[in-house]
C-alpha positions as CSV (number, residue, x, y, z in Angstrom):
1,E,0.0,0.0,0.0
2,A,1.1,3.5,-0.6
3,K,2.4,5.1,2.5
4,C,2.3,8.6,1.1
5,Q,0.5,11.3,3.1
6,R,-1.0,14.4,1.7
7,K,0.0,17.8,3.1
8,E,-3.1,19.3,1.6
9,L,-6.6,18.1,0.9
10,P,-7.2,16.6,-2.6
11,A,-8.8,18.7,-5.3
12,T,-11.9,16.5,-5.0
13,Y,-12.5,17.6,-1.4
14,V,-15.9,19.3,-0.8
15,P,-15.9,21.3,2.5
16,F,-18.4,19.7,5.0
17,R,-19.9,17.5,2.3
18,H,-21.0,14.7,4.7
19,T,-22.1,17.3,7.2
20,L,-24.4,18.8,4.6
21,F,-26.0,15.5,3.7
22,L,-26.3,14.3,7.2
23,T,-27.8,17.5,8.4
24,I,-30.6,17.1,5.9
25,A,-31.0,13.4,6.8
26,V,-31.2,14.2,10.5
27,A,-33.8,17.0,10.0
28,W,-35.9,14.6,7.9
29,G,-35.3,11.7,10.3
30,E,-36.4,13.8,13.3
31,K,-39.5,14.8,11.4
32,K,-40.3,11.2,10.5
33,K,-39.3,9.9,14.0
34,K,-36.5,7.7,12.7
35,K,-33.7,6.1,14.8
36,K,-30.8,5.5,12.5
37,I,-29.1,7.0,9.5
38,F,-26.6,4.9,7.5
39,I,-23.7,6.3,5.5
40,G,-21.1,4.4,3.6
41,A,-18.1,6.3,4.7
42,V,-14.8,4.4,4.6
43,E,-11.8,5.2,6.8
44,Q,-9.4,4.1,4.0
45,D,-10.4,7.4,2.3
46,S,-9.4,9.4,5.3
47,P,-5.9,10.5,4.3
48,G,-7.6,13.2,2.2
49,Y,-11.1,13.4,3.6
50,P,-11.6,14.4,7.2
51,D,-15.3,13.3,7.2
52,C,-14.3,9.7,6.6
53,K,-12.8,9.2,10.0
54,P,-14.6,7.5,12.9
55,I,-14.0,10.5,15.2
56,Y,-16.0,12.6,12.8
57,Y,-19.1,10.4,13.3
58,E,-18.6,10.1,17.1
59,I,-18.7,13.9,17.3
60,F,-21.5,14.2,14.8
61,N,-23.7,11.9,16.9
62,K,-23.0,14.1,20.0
63,L,-24.1,17.1,17.9
64,I,-27.3,15.3,17.0
65,N,-28.0,14.7,20.7
66,V,-27.6,18.4,21.6
67,G,-29.1,19.8,18.5
68,T,-32.4,17.9,18.4
69,R,-35.4,17.5,20.6
70,P,-34.8,15.5,23.8
71,T,-37.2,12.9,22.5
72,T,-35.2,12.4,19.3
73,H,-32.8,9.5,19.4
74,I,-31.2,9.4,15.9
75,K,-27.7,7.9,15.5
76,V,-25.5,7.9,12.4
77,E,-24.2,4.4,11.7
78,T,-21.1,3.7,9.6
79,P,-21.1,0.0,9.0
80,L,-18.3,0.2,6.4
81,I,-16.0,2.7,8.1
82,R,-13.2,0.2,9.1
83,K,-13.5,-2.1,6.1
84,T,-11.1,-2.1,3.2
85,K,-12.4,-1.3,-0.3
86,S,-11.8,-5.0,-1.3
87,E,-13.8,-6.2,1.7
88,I,-16.6,-3.9,0.6
89,V,-16.5,-5.3,-2.9
90,K,-16.7,-8.9,-1.6
91,I,-19.6,-8.0,0.6
92,G,-21.3,-6.3,-2.3
93,I,-20.8,-9.4,-4.5
94,S,-22.3,-11.6,-1.9
95,M,-25.3,-9.3,-1.7
96,K,-25.6,-9.2,-5.6
97,V,-24.9,-5.4,-5.7
98,P,-25.2,-4.1,-9.3
99,F,-21.7,-2.7,-9.4
100,H,-22.2,-1.9,-13.1
101,L,-24.5,0.9,-11.8
102,S,-22.0,2.3,-9.3
103,W,-19.6,5.1,-10.0
104,S,-16.3,6.3,-8.4
105,C,-14.6,8.5,-11.0
106,Y,-14.1,12.2,-10.1
107,K,-12.9,13.2,-13.6
108,N,-15.4,11.8,-16.1
109,T,-19.1,11.1,-16.4
110,D,-19.4,8.7,-19.4
111,K,-16.4,6.4,-18.9
112,A,-14.2,6.3,-15.8
113,C,-10.7,7.8,-16.2
114,G,-8.9,5.0,-14.5
115,I,-6.2,7.2,-13.0
116,C,-7.9,9.6,-10.5
117,H,-7.5,8.6,-6.8
118,S,-11.0,7.3,-6.6
119,C,-10.6,5.1,-9.7
120,F,-7.3,3.9,-8.4
121,L,-8.9,2.8,-5.1
122,R,-11.8,1.1,-6.9
123,L,-9.6,-0.8,-9.4
124,K,-7.3,-1.9,-6.6
125,A,-10.3,-3.1,-4.6
126,F,-11.7,-5.2,-7.5
127,K,-8.2,-6.6,-8.2
128,E,-7.6,-7.6,-4.6
129,S,-11.1,-9.3,-4.7
130,D,-10.2,-11.2,-7.9
131,I,-13.3,-9.7,-9.5
132,N,-13.5,-7.8,-12.8
133,D,-14.7,-4.2,-12.4
134,P,-17.8,-4.1,-14.6
135,I,-17.7,-0.4,-15.5
136,A,-16.0,1.0,-18.6
137,Y,-12.8,3.0,-18.4
138,V,-11.6,5.4,-21.1
139,W,-8.4,3.4,-21.7
140,W,-10.2,0.2,-22.4
141,K,-10.9,0.6,-26.1
142,L,-12.3,-2.9,-26.5
143,T,-14.9,-4.6,-24.3
144,N,-14.8,-8.0,-22.5
145,L,-11.0,-8.1,-22.4
146,R,-9.2,-10.1,-19.7
147,Y,-7.0,-7.8,-17.8
148,F,-4.6,-7.9,-14.9
149,I,-3.7,-4.8,-13.0
150,N,-0.5,-4.6,-10.9
151,F,0.2,-1.9,-8.4
152,K,3.7,-1.1,-7.2
153,F,4.7,1.9,-5.2
154,Y,8.1,3.7,-5.5
155,N,8.4,6.9,-3.6
156,C,4.7,7.4,-3.8
157,K,4.7,7.2,-7.6
158,C,2.1,4.7,-8.6
159,D,3.5,2.3,-11.2
160,F,0.1,1.5,-12.6
161,T,0.5,-1.3,-15.2
162,L,-2.2,-2.7,-17.3
163,Y,-1.7,-6.0,-19.0
164,N,-4.1,-6.6,-21.9
165,S,-3.8,-10.4,-22.3
166,A,-6.0,-10.5,-25.4
167,Y,-3.4,-8.6,-27.4
168,Y,-0.3,-9.0,-25.2
169,R,0.2,-5.2,-25.0
170,H,1.9,-3.8,-22.0
171,I,0.9,-0.2,-21.2
172,K,2.6,1.6,-18.3
173,I,1.2,4.8,-16.9
174,F,3.2,6.5,-14.2
175,V,0.9,8.5,-12.0
176,C,1.5,10.3,-8.8
177,L,-1.8,10.4,-7.0
178,Y,-0.6,12.8,-4.4
179,N,0.6,16.4,-4.7
180,T,3.4,16.1,-2.2
181,C,5.1,13.1,-0.6
182,D,6.8,12.7,2.8
C-alpha cells in the first residue's frame, strides 16, 4: 500500500460534504421519528477526507444529541468505516450489488478515467477481490478483455501497469496520485 500522506486536501474535497448530507438526513429523520441514518463512509479514504474518520461520526452523533429535541434518538451508523475497499467489494458481490450501476470517478461522467485517486482505489479493490470491475474505463478501447492490473509503489509514484492479455500489449502509466510526498 502507498504510505504517502498528503499535506493538503485533494482537489476533490468538498468542504463539509457529509455534514451537509447528514444535516438534511437528521432533519428529515427527526420529522419522521427515525432512529438511524446509515452512511457508507470508509476510513481508507481518510488521508484526504476528514469526514471519513470514525471520530467525525462520534462527534456528529454528539451534535445530534444536543441539536435535536430530547425525545429524538437518531444515530448515524457507519457499517463500512473500518472495512477495506476490497472487503466492501466482496460484501457487495455476496449481496448481488449491481456494481455496473455504481460510479467512483471524479474526472469523467461517461467512462471512468482509471487514473484519479477514486478510480485507483476502486480498481485496486476489485483486483484484490479477484473480480473484474464491470464499468467502462476510457483506456479500455475494447470490451470484455481479460486484464490484470498490478500496483507497485516507488516513492509514492504509482506504477500502474495494465496487461491486456488479449493482445499482449503492455501499457505503463506512471501516475503520482498525491501532490506532495513525505
